[in-house]
N, C-alpha and C positions, 0 to 999 in steps of 0.2 A: 504493500500500500504506500510505501515511502515514495515510490516513483510517481504515483498519482498525486500525492500531496505536493511534491515538487513541481509538477505541471500546474497545479492549481495556484501555487505561489507565483509562478512565472506569468500565468494568465492574469492574475490579480494585478501585478505590476503594470502590465500592458493596459488593463482595464482602467487603472487609475489615471491614465493619460487621455481619457476620453474628453472631448470638447465640453461636455456638460460640466465636468468638475472644474475646468478652467473658468468657465462662465460663473459657476457658483462661488469661486474664490475671488472674483473681481470685485473688490471693495468700492469701486467707483460706481457700481450699479446698486440701485436701491435694494436693500435686503429682501423686501417683500417680493420684488420682481425676480430675484434669484430663486424664489420658491413658488413662482407663479404656476409651475407645472404640477403642483400638488394634486389637483383633481384627477390628473391623467393616470396616476399610479393606483387609483382606487381598485380597478379590476384585480391587480396583482395583490395588493395589501389585503383586500377582503377575502380573496381566494386562499391566501396563504394560511389563514387561520383554519380553514377547513382541510387543507392539505395535511396540516399537523394532526388534526383530530381523526381524519378518516382515511388518509392515504399512507402517511409515514408511520403512524402508530399502529402497532399490532399487539394486542393483549388478549390472553396471557402469553408469555414467551419464556422459553428456556435458553434462548440464544443470547449470549452476552452482548453481541453487537446490536441486535435488535433492541435490547434493554437500553443501550446507550442512546439509540435513536428515540425510543419512547420517552426517556427522561428529557431529551432535548425538546420534544414536541410540547411538553407541558410548560416549558419556558417561553415558547414562541406562539402558542395558539391563541393568545388574547391581545396581541399588540395592535390589532385593528381598532380596539377601543380607544387607544391613544391617538390613532390617526383621525378618528371622528372628532375627538376633542380639538385637535389641531385645526381641522377645517373650520370649526367654530371660531377659534382664536384668530385665525388668519382672515376672518371675514368672508370666507368663500361660501359658507353655508347660508346664502341668501335664498329668498323664495324663488324656486324654479319649478316650472310645470313638470310633472312626473314624466310625461312623454318627451320633454326636452332633455331631461336627465338621461333617459334611456337612449335617446338619439346620440347624446354626447358619449356615453359609455361604450356604444357600439358603432362609432363612426371611424373614419379613416385616421383621424388624428390620435386615436387611442388604441390602434390595432396592435402595436408592439406590446403594450401592457397585457392585452388579452393573449397574445401569442406566447408570451413567457409562461403564462399559467397553463396553456395547452401543452407546451413542451415539457414542463415539469410533470404534469399528470402523465404524459406519454411515457416518460422514463421511470416514474416512481410507482405507478399503479402495479401492484403485484410483483414488484422488484425484490431482489435479494437485499438483505441488510447491507452488503457491501455497496451495491448500487445506490441505495438510499443514503448511505454515509457520504458517498461521492457527491450526490446531488446537494445534500445539506451543507457540505463543506464549500461548494461553489456559492450557494446562497449566502453563507456566512461571510465568505471572502468579499463578494460584491457588496453585501450589506455593510461590511466594515468600511470599505472605501466610501460608500455613499454617506453613511451617518457621520463619519469623521469629517466629511466636507460640509454636511448640513448643520452640524451642531454649532459651529461658530456663527453661522447666520442666525440661528435661533437665539444665540446669546446677544447678538446685535439687536434683534427685535425685542428681546426682553428689556434691554436698556432703554429702548424707545417707548415701548408700550406698557412696561411693567407687567407683562403677561408671559407665562412660560409655555413653550411648546414641548409637548411630551414625546411625540413620535419622532419629530425632526430634531429634537434637542439632545442635550447631554444626558438627560434622564434615560432615554432609550440607548444611547451609546454606552452608558455605564453598564447595562446588562447584556450588551453584545460583546462577546469575547473575540469574534473573528474566526472561531473554530467550534465545531459541533460539541466536542467533549467538555470544553470549559475548564479542564484540569490538566496539568502536566502528565499525571498518571494515565488518564484516559487517552491523551494524545499519543503517548508512547505505545499504549496498547494497539492503537490503530496503525501507527507506523510499522509495528512489528508483524502485522498481518501478512502472510505469504499468499500471493495471488497466483492463480494459474495464468498462463499467457492469454488464454481466451478471456478470462475475467478482467485482466489488466487492460486489454485492448477495448473491452466493453466500457470500462471506467474512463479510459482516455477519450473515447467517442462521446460519452455523456458530458465530460468536462468541456471539451472543445465546443460542442453544440450549445450548451447552456451559456457559456461565456459569449458566444456569438449572439444569442438572442438577447442577453442582458446588455450587450454593447449596442444592439439595434434599439433597445429601449432608451438608453441614454441619448442616442441621436434624436429620437422622437421627442423626448422631453426637452432637449435643447431647442429644437425648432419651435416647440410650443411656447417656451418661456420667452423666446425672441419675438413672437408674433401675437402674444396675448397679454394685455395689461392685467396686473394683479387686481386692479380696481374693477375690471370687467372680465373675469377669467374665461367666460364662455363665449365672448365676442372677439372674433379675430380682428386684429389691428395691425397695420403695417408700420414699420420703422418706429417702434416704441422705445427703443433703448436710449436714444439721445435725451429726450425729455425726462426720463426716469433715472438718469445718473444721480448718484448721491451728491448732495451739495456740500 
């Protein structure tokens, strides 16, 4: 499994260079605008809670690797509640017709967020504990990059608004370790797993594919943040960055 974890770390470093994170770190842009993409990640965030409950988790189990997966699912299956609170704090939870909400969640601008969930389900449903561990390690790695970049923005907004963001802020980052096990002992256990060549190649394929779709998601979020004002997140606007530069 060590080779799989090495590949994940390599892909994580590449993922961290995505244009979205450069945009999010640009302090000349209004911090609200740097999180203007927040509504777009709803399909993934809301689905991830159910993945943990109904796809990754299998109980009862006598498999020590599945037990690690199960423990992790209990840590991650409720984070969507923090996301809903953040939508309220960011002022995104304005009155919108239900039909307009559905149209937004299933339109072309949010297809990458939906596609990520489809691909995770594709590889995780009925998968072996090894495959599930590989999937969760990818999710943890990409999440660590994302939340490490988002948390300083949340801190900026807290200074301005006196309101704390839970999902996008340091609160969430503090409970994310970047690895499924969360402990050195568990991490060493996973590293020491001996894989067959077939299982290793399967894990490599999963890692490559999921990093690909997560990278596509960051590209979609960047386009959205550049073309939608945080003041009217569901209305497309052209050339909004200049007037929204921080003063």
